[in-house]
C-alpha positions in Angstrom: -86.6 15.6 29.2 -83.6 16.8 31.1 -80.0 17.2 29.8 -77.2 16.6 32.4 -74.1 18.6 31.7 -70.7 17.7 32.9 -69.8 20.3 35.4 -66.4 19.0 36.3 -63.8 21.7 36.3 -60.9 21.5 33.8 -57.8 19.7 35.0 -55.2 22.0 36.4 -52.0 22.4 34.5 -49.2 20.1 35.4 -46.8 21.7 37.9 -45.0 18.7 39.0 -41.4 17.6 38.6 -42.0 16.6 35.0 -42.8 20.1 33.9 -40.0 21.6 35.8 -37.5 19.2 34.3 -38.8 19.9 30.8 -38.4 23.7 31.3 -34.9 23.2 32.7 -33.9 21.1 29.6 -35.3 23.7 27.3 -33.2 26.5 29.0 -30.1 24.3 28.8 -30.7 23.6 25.1 -31.2 27.3 24.4 -28.0 28.3 26.3 -25.6 25.6 25.4 -26.7 24.1 22.1 -25.0 26.9 19.9 -21.7 26.0 21.5 -22.2 22.4 20.7 -23.0 23.2 17.1 -19.8 25.2 16.5 -17.6 23.0 18.6 -16.5 20.7 15.7 -14.9 23.6 13.8 -12.9 24.7 16.8 -11.9 21.1 17.6 -10.6 20.6 14.0 -8.9 24.0 14.1 -7.2 23.1 17.3 -5.9 19.8 15.9 -5.0 20.9 12.4 -4.4 24.7 12.9 -3.4 25.8 16.3 -1.3 22.8 17.3 0.8 22.8 14.1 1.3 26.6 14.5 2.6 26.3 18.1 4.6 23.2 17.2 6.3 25.0 14.3 7.3 27.9 16.6 8.8 25.4 19.1 10.7 23.7 16.3 12.0 27.1 15.1 13.8 27.5 18.4 15.9 24.4 17.8 18.6 23.2 15.4 16.3 20.6 14.0 17.8 18.3 11.4 15.2 16.0 9.9 17.9 13.3 9.3 19.3 13.6 12.8 18.1 12.4 16.2 19.5 15.3 18.4 17.7 18.6 18.3 19.5 21.1 20.5 17.7 24.3 21.7 19.2 27.4 20.1 16.6 30.0 21.0 16.3 32.9 18.5 19.5 31.9 16.6 17.5 30.8 13.6 15.7 34.2 13.4 18.9 36.2 13.7 20.6 34.1 11.0 17.5 34.5 8.8 17.4 38.3 9.2 21.1 38.4 8.0 20.5 36.0 5.1 20.7 37.7 1.7 18.7 34.9 0.1 15.8 35.4 2.5 15.6 39.1 1.7 15.9 38.3 -2.0 12.9 35.9 -1.7 11.0 38.5 0.3 11.4 41.1 -2.5 10.3 38.5 -5.1 7.2 37.7 -3.0 6.2 41.3 -2.5 6.8 42.1 -6.1 4.7 39.3 -7.5 2.1 40.0 -4.9 1.7 43.7 -5.9 1.8 43.0 -9.7 -0.8 40.2 -9.4 -3.2 41.4 -6.7 -3.9 45.0 -7.8 -4.8 44.2 -11.4 -6.6 41.0 -10.3 -9.0 42.8 -8.0 -9.6 45.7 -10.4 -10.3 43.3 -13.2 -12.6 41.2 -11.0 -14.6 44.3 -10.0 -15.0 45.3 -13.7 -16.0 41.7 -14.7 -18.5 41.4 -11.9 -20.1 44.7 -12.9 -20.3 43.4 -16.5 -21.9 40.1 -15.4 -24.4 42.0 -13.3 -26.0 43.4 -16.4 -28.8 41.9 -18.5 -26.6 39.8 -20.8 -27.9 37.0 -23.0 -27.0 33.7 -21.5 -25.6 35.4 -18.4 -25.7 32.1 -16.4 -23.4 30.5 -18.9 -21.0 33.5 -18.8 -21.0 33.4 -15.0 -20.1 29.7 -15.0 -17.4 30.2 -17.6 -15.4 32.7 -15.5 -14.9 30.0 -12.9 -13.3 27.5 -15.4 -9.7 28.8 -14.9 -10.1 28.3 -11.1 -11.1 24.6 -11.5 -8.4 23.9 -14.0 -5.4 21.9 -12.7 -2.6 24.2 -11.5 0.0 22.0 -13.0 -1.7 22.2 -16.4 -2.0 26.0 -16.2 1.7 26.3 -15.3 2.8 24.1 -18.2 0.7 26.0 -20.7 1.9 29.4 -19.5 5.5 28.1 -19.4 5.1 27.3 -23.1 3.5 30.7 -23.8 6.3 32.5 -22.1 9.1 30.4 -23.7 12.3 32.2 -24.8 12.6 30.7 -28.3 9.2 29.4 -29.3 6.8 31.1 -26.9 3.7 32.8 -28.4 4.3 35.9 -26.3 7.7 36.5 -27.7 6.4 35.7 -31.2 3.7 38.4 -30.9 6.3 40.9 -29.5 8.5 40.2 -32.5 5.6 41.1 -34.8 5.7 44.6 -33.4 9.5 44.9 -33.4 10.2 44.1 -29.8 13.1 41.9 -29.0 12.6 38.5 -27.3 12.3 38.7 -23.5 14.0 36.2 -21.2 10.9 35.5 -19.2 12.5 32.9 -16.9 16.0 34.4 -16.4 15.0 38.1 -16.1 13.7 38.9 -12.6 11.1 41.5 -13.5 9.9 39.5 -16.5 9.5 36.4 -14.4 7.3 38.4 -12.0 5.1 39.6 -14.8 4.8 36.0 -16.3 3.9 34.5 -12.9 1.5 37.3 -12.1 -0.3 36.8 -15.4 -0.8 33.2 -14.5 -2.2 34.0 -11.1 -4.5 36.7 -12.4 -5.9 34.4 -15.1 -6.6 31.7 -12.5 -8.2 33.8 -9.7 -9.9 36.8 -11.3 -13.1 34.9 -12.1 -13.3 33.5 -8.6 -13.1 37.0 -7.1 -15.6 38.3 -9.7 -18.2 35.8 -8.6 -17.8 36.8 -5.0 -18.2 40.5 -5.9 -21.2 39.7 -8.2 -23.0 38.0 -5.4 -22.5 41.1 -3.2 -23.7 43.4 -6.1 -26.9 41.5 -6.4 -27.7 42.2 -2.7 -27.5 46.0 -3.2 -31.0 47.5 -3.0 -32.3 48.7 -6.3 -33.8 51.7 -4.6 -30.3 53.3 -4.3 -29.8 53.1 -8.1 -33.3 54.5 -8.7 -32.6 57.4 -6.3 -29.2 58.0 -8.0 -30.9 58.0 -11.5 -33.5 60.6 -10.3 -30.6 62.8 -9.1 -29.1 62.6 -12.6 -26.3 60.2 -12.0 -25.2 58.2 -15.0 -24.1 54.6 -15.1 -20.5 55.4 -14.3 -21.4 57.7 -11.5 -23.8 55.1 -10.0 -21.0 52.5 -10.1 -18.5 54.7 -8.2 -21.0 56.4 -5.8 -23.3 53.4 -5.1 -21.8 50.1 -6.1 -18.2 50.5 -4.9 -19.1 51.9 -1.4 -21.7 49.2 -0.9 -19.1 46.6 -1.8 -16.6 47.8 0.7 -16.9 44.8 3.1 -16.7 42.4 0.2 -13.8 44.2 -1.4 -12.0 44.0 2.0 -12.7 40.3 2.2 -11.4 39.7 -1.3 -8.3 41.8 -0.6 -7.4 39.8 2.5 -8.0 36.5 0.8 -5.8 37.6 -2.1 -3.1 38.8 0.3 -3.0 35.5 2.1 -2.8 33.6 -1.2 -0.4 36.0 -2.9 2.1 35.9 0.0 2.0 32.1 0.2 2.5 31.7 -3.6 4.2 28.4 -4.3 2.8 26.2 -7.1 2.8 28.7 -9.9 6.5 29.8 -9.6 7.6 26.3 -8.8 5.9 24.9 -11.9 6.9 27.8 -14.1 10.6 27.1 -13.5 12.3 24.0 -14.8 15.8 22.5 -14.5 17.9 20.5 -12.1 16.8 22.6 -9.0 13.5 24.4 -9.8 12.8 25.1 -6.1 15.4 28.0 -6.4 13.1 29.8 -8.8 15.6 30.1 -11.6 19.4 30.0 -11.9 19.8 33.2 -9.8 16.6 32.9 -7.8 14.8 35.3 -10.0 11.3 34.2 -9.0 11.9 32.3 -5.7 9.2 33.2 -3.2 9.3 32.8 0.6 7.4 29.5 0.5 9.8 28.1 -2.0 12.7 29.3 0.2 11.1 27.7 3.2 10.7 24.4 1.4 14.3 24.5 0.2 15.6 24.9 3.7 13.1 22.7 5.6 13.3 19.7 3.1 15.6 18.8 0.3 18.4 19.6 0.0 19.2 21.1 3.4 16.7 19.3 5.7 17.0 22.1 8.3 13.5 22.0 9.7 14.2 24.5 12.4 15.4 27.2 10.0 12.5 26.5 7.6 10.1 26.9 10.6 11.6 30.3 11.3 10.9 31.3 7.7 7.3 30.1 8.1 6.8 32.2 11.2 8.2 35.3 9.6 5.9 34.7 6.7 3.0 34.4 9.1 4.0 37.8 10.6 4.3 39.3 7.2 0.9 38.2 6.1 -0.6 39.6 9.4 1.1 43.0 8.9 0.1 43.3 5.2 -3.5 42.3 5.9 -3.7 44.9 8.7 -2.3 47.6 6.4 -4.9 46.6 3.7 -7.7 46.9 6.2 -6.6 50.4 7.4 -6.1 51.7 3.9 -9.4 50.4 2.6 -11.3 51.8 5.6 -9.8 55.2 5.0 -10.5 55.1 1.3 -14.0 53.7 1.7 -15.8 56.8 3.0 -19.4 56.6 4.1 -21.9 54.2 2.7 -24.5 55.6 0.3 -27.3 54.3 2.6 -26.3 56.9 5.2 -26.8 59.8 2.7 -29.9 61.4 1.5 -29.0 61.2 -2.1 -26.3 61.0 -4.7 -24.9 64.3 -5.7 -23.8 65.0 -9.2 
């Protein structure tokens, strides 16, 4: 009995046009598909970000009355008028004052709160969710509640101050007091948001660094300042820049905090009027000078860029080296 084996050689691999076209498509997909995936963002940014920015600059070079039909070109006249406007500098000082009073305590409190939530607390998931409640609360409701708390006659804050013998404070008509009241409102709303961002970064820190620090004799406080804070440097920088952008564009809180016939002024003597409120006052009712308001917007954009750059430089100088680059944590 004989067995006949199939001695045919295997078919050679395909080397025709079909294989070459498949390889070409694969190379094109590898090279160009990432650009296709990120293109929607840049298209939306061009339409809703870049174009309005350029158009606003073009409008700032004109005497642009929203109720008129003729918009003559005036060049840099709006900017020269703005730099000589006392109300603009008054709003700038208000903006910087509220920004400093609100941002520094906000980030420090967020860092402390994130470190507290990073410990083994009972029901820590519930606590982590609870710190985000102020952020999802309506801004109008928050402003109304804080407006009542900081009321002159029947506010709870003045009532508590009276218990310790402190005279009632004019929270809305006193410039510094209005800064403190608005900053308190901002801190209450955004501290938990920043704390969750810092908490997420804390949980990504390798535990080996803490174990090495404990072996070297570092206590919990020393571990926090020598391990946690340096490792959080990029996240702290991110939170600082986000807080800078939001703080210098503050509008809703001071607008809702003030009441009266013309609340956009931020009080009878513009005690708490920010740059965004001043921009709105000039661009829309009652002045309708869109060119002048656009000039305010561009100077605000330049201010945010400068302050953010200063924050980056300061934090980089204060940050020092990361603990991962050292052999150990010294006592």
